[in-house]
C-alpha positions in Angstrom: -160.9 51.8 134.1 -159.6 48.4 132.8 -160.4 46.5 135.9 -156.8 46.2 137.4 -156.9 47.1 141.5 -160.2 49.1 141.5 -160.7 49.8 145.0 -164.8 51.0 145.8 -167.2 53.1 143.0 -166.7 50.3 141.0 -167.0 50.3 137.1 -168.9 53.3 135.7 -167.5 55.4 138.8 -167.7 59.5 138.0 -164.3 60.1 138.0 -163.9 56.9 135.7 -166.2 58.4 132.9 -164.8 61.5 133.0 -160.7 59.9 132.8 -162.2 57.8 129.9 -163.8 61.1 127.7 -160.8 63.4 128.8 -158.4 60.3 127.1 -160.9 59.9 124.2 -160.5 63.8 123.7 -157.4 64.2 124.5 -155.7 62.0 122.3 -158.4 62.8 119.0 -157.3 65.9 119.5 -153.8 65.4 119.6 -154.0 63.8 116.4 -156.4 65.7 114.6 -155.6 69.5 115.8 -152.7 69.6 118.1 -152.9 73.5 118.4 -156.4 73.0 120.0 -154.6 71.7 123.3 -153.4 74.7 124.6 -157.3 75.3 125.8 -156.8 72.3 128.2 -154.0 73.9 130.4 -154.1 76.5 133.0 -151.2 79.2 134.0 -150.3 76.8 136.9 -150.0 73.5 134.6 -146.8 71.7 134.3 -145.8 69.2 131.7 -142.9 67.1 131.5 -142.3 66.1 128.0 -139.3 63.4 127.4 -138.1 65.1 131.1 -138.2 69.0 129.6 -140.3 70.9 131.8 -142.7 73.5 130.4 -145.0 75.8 132.5 -148.1 77.9 131.6 -151.1 77.0 129.3 -149.4 79.6 126.6 -146.0 77.8 126.9 -147.7 74.1 126.9 -149.6 75.1 123.9 -146.1 76.0 121.7 -144.4 72.9 122.6 -146.8 70.7 121.7 -147.0 72.3 118.5 -143.3 72.7 117.7 -142.6 69.0 118.0 -140.7 67.4 115.4 -143.2 65.7 113.7 -146.4 66.7 111.7 -149.0 63.3 111.4 -149.2 61.4 114.9 -151.8 58.6 115.5 -152.8 57.3 118.9 -153.5 53.6 120.3 -154.6 53.4 123.5 -154.2 50.2 125.5 -154.4 50.7 128.7 -156.1 54.0 131.3 -156.1 53.7 134.9 -157.6 56.5 137.2 -157.9 57.1 140.6 -159.6 60.5 142.5 -156.8 62.5 144.1 -157.9 63.6 147.9 -155.2 66.5 147.8 -157.1 68.0 145.3 -160.8 67.6 146.3 -162.3 66.5 142.6 -159.2 65.7 140.8 -158.3 63.0 139.2 -155.4 61.2 138.5 -155.0 59.6 135.0 -152.4 57.1 133.9 -151.9 56.3 130.0 -150.1 53.8 128.3 -150.3 53.1 124.8 -148.1 53.5 120.7 -148.1 55.8 118.9 -147.7 55.9 115.1 -146.2 58.9 113.5 -146.2 60.2 109.9 -143.5 57.9 107.5 -142.4 56.1 110.6 -142.8 52.1 110.1 -142.6 51.2 113.6 -144.9 52.2 116.7 -143.0 53.9 120.0 -144.5 52.8 123.1 -145.5 55.4 125.3 -147.0 56.3 128.9 -148.5 59.6 130.2 -149.3 60.5 133.2 -152.6 63.8 133.8 -153.5 65.4 136.9 -156.7 66.9 136.1 -158.3 69.4 138.7 -162.1 71.5 138.7 -162.0 74.5 137.3 -164.6 76.8 138.6 -166.6 76.5 135.3 -167.4 72.9 136.6 -165.2 71.4 134.0 -161.6 70.2 134.4 -157.9 71.1 133.3 -154.8 69.4 133.3 -152.6 70.7 136.0 -149.8 68.0 135.8 -148.9 65.9 132.9 -145.9 63.5 132.5 -145.3 61.9 129.2 -142.0 59.1 128.9 -141.6 57.1 125.4 -140.9 53.5 126.6 -137.7 52.0 125.2 -137.1 48.9 125.4 
């Protein structure tokens, strides 16, 4: 999405448009109404958050709601995406950026990977989500 390593599809391909819209929505929602993120996951979804594995939309929603901070603001630096042949119509999305926690002076760097898979309603859900802070 940022011009790195594109193969076919070109700028504005359907999967890139979907990935960008998802990223914008996900982080806007995370920063303003974190509880609403559970709706983006399904019964088979998995989240690895700093090495802690959680499965299923209700448990993922609970994990995100119980993070030890109330205010957060994400600033996205890069978004890379690829179609995923193993899930026809699926999209792999890799995000890097910074997050600012309320009351903290310094931003934290993070990386996050999503695998978006089509659902029966013609939209997408997050099948896999891996989040890590980047130290150093």
